[in-house]
GUZAVO-142757 format. One line per field, with one value per residue (C-alpha): residue number from 1; residue in one letter; x, y, z. Coordinates in nm, 3 decimals. Each point is the difference from the previous one (the first is absolute). Last residue first. Layout:
REM GUZAVO-142757
i	c(NUM,...);
aa	c(A,...);
xx	c(X,...);
yy	c(Y,...);
zz	c(Z,...);
END
This chain:
REM GUZAVO-142757
i	c(118,117,116,115,114,113,112,111,110,109,108,107,106,105,104,103,102,101,100,99,98,97,96,95,94,93,92,91,90,89,88,87,86,85,84,83,82,81,80,79,78,77,76,75,74,73,72,71,70,69,68,67,66,65,64,63,62,61,60,59,58,57,56,55,54,53,52,51,50,49,48,47,46,45,44,43,42,41,40,39,38,37,36,35,34,33,32,31,30,29,28,27,26,25,24,23,22,21,20,19,18,17,16,15,14,13,12,11,10,9,8,7,6,5,4,3,2,1);
aa	c(S,A,P,L,L,F,I,G,G,I,L,V,A,E,A,T,L,I,G,V,L,V,R,Q,R,T,L,L,F,V,A,F,G,I,I,V,A,G,V,R,L,A,V,P,T,T,E,L,F,G,T,P,F,L,I,L,R,A,V,V,A,A,V,L,A,I,A,V,S,R,V,W,V,L,W,V,S,D,E,R,I,R,N,G,L,L,V,G,L,W,R,W,I,D,T,A,L,W,G,A,V,A,I,F,I,Y,P,W,I,A,T,M,L,P,E,T,L,M);
xx	c(-3.975,-0.150,-0.374,-0.082,-0.129,0.331,0.018,-0.360,0.067,0.300,-0.204,-0.304,0.218,0.187,-0.326,-0.128,0.324,-0.018,-0.362,0.054,0.307,-0.186,-0.293,-0.259,-0.305,0.034,-0.239,0.197,0.333,-0.174,-0.125,0.349,0.158,-0.261,0.063,0.378,-0.005,-0.228,0.239,0.294,-0.197,-0.148,0.348,0.108,0.317,0.334,0.090,-0.026,0.312,0.221,-0.144,-0.349,-0.172,-0.370,0.003,0.340,-0.064,-0.339,0.158,0.272,-0.255,-0.225,0.297,0.095,-0.359,-0.027,0.321,-0.114,-0.332,0.168,0.234,-0.293,-0.205,0.306,0.044,-0.366,-0.009,-0.246,0.250,0.143,0.376,0.206,0.059,0.140,0.269,0.269,-0.091,-0.036,0.328,0.165,-0.141,0.097,0.361,0.003,-0.071,0.270,0.252,-0.028,0.025,0.305,0.166,-0.069,0.095,0.326,0.092,-0.067,0.215,0.286,0.009,0.263,0.219,-0.002,0.103,0.280,0.128,-0.002,-0.252,0.123);
yy	c(9.133,0.170,-0.063,-0.244,0.158,-0.042,-0.369,-0.052,0.150,-0.229,-0.306,0.097,0.079,-0.330,-0.195,0.181,-0.064,-0.370,-0.033,0.189,-0.210,-0.325,0.068,-0.249,0.132,0.351,-0.063,-0.304,0.185,0.301,-0.226,-0.151,0.345,0.106,-0.313,0.034,0.366,-0.078,-0.270,0.241,0.285,-0.225,-0.129,0.354,0.131,-0.005,-0.347,0.136,0.205,-0.303,-0.346,-0.137,-0.263,0.002,0.135,-0.127,-0.335,-0.031,0.077,-0.260,-0.260,0.068,-0.037,-0.329,-0.129,0.090,-0.188,-0.302,-0.008,0.030,-0.287,-0.214,0.076,-0.087,-0.329,-0.102,0.061,0.259,0.194,-0.318,-0.039,-0.091,0.354,0.108,-0.270,0.172,0.357,-0.088,-0.191,0.306,0.226,-0.244,-0.013,0.377,0.074,-0.181,0.022,0.378,0.052,-0.226,0.181,0.348,-0.094,-0.162,0.302,0.228,-0.213,0.000,0.379,0.077,-0.304,0.076,0.359,-0.110,-0.256,0.228,-0.057,-0.114);
zz	c(-0.554,-0.302,-0.028,-0.275,-0.322,-0.183,0.093,-0.103,-0.342,-0.044,0.098,-0.207,-0.302,0.039,0.017,-0.309,-0.189,0.083,-0.104,-0.327,-0.081,0.060,-0.229,0.120,-0.185,0.144,0.290,0.122,0.007,0.157,0.281,0.041,0.026,0.256,0.209,-0.027,0.096,0.294,0.125,-0.008,0.156,0.270,0.086,0.083,-0.166,0.183,-0.132,-0.353,0.068,0.044,0.049,-0.051,0.216,-0.090,-0.355,-0.114,0.168,-0.169,-0.339,0.056,0.110,-0.299,-0.237,0.162,-0.014,-0.369,-0.077,0.203,-0.184,-0.341,0.086,0.116,-0.313,-0.209,0.180,-0.025,-0.374,-0.130,-0.208,-0.152,0.029,-0.307,-0.125,0.333,0.013,-0.207,0.097,0.367,-0.005,-0.153,0.271,0.274,-0.119,-0.038,0.365,0.197,-0.283,-0.030,0.374,0.021,-0.291,0.138,0.357,-0.118,-0.212,0.295,0.232,-0.257,-0.037,0.265,-0.064,-0.373,0.069,0.233,-0.257,-0.302,-0.273,-0.340);
END
């Protein structure tokens, strides 16, 4: 059995782990149970997919236009250029996501090394 001081010290971590598990796993299990009953072309599923895509696009745009940390010191043109080149390579390689991402990262990292030291 755990001692009282140890239990008091780890209780917040146990609570966070259980609360985090409950908050996400309930929706996962509901998705598994109800997923087979939803048609792929249903209005609700199209709406959910649209919202998910919009959220991902917003996060990517925020990372490009309003970054934090070291990326904040890079020029906006470099960040936008890396995305454009990565997207072009993605399209040219028959929509291979990994190739597009690695290309954009290579352009960004290469651009950072080519920038004059300040």
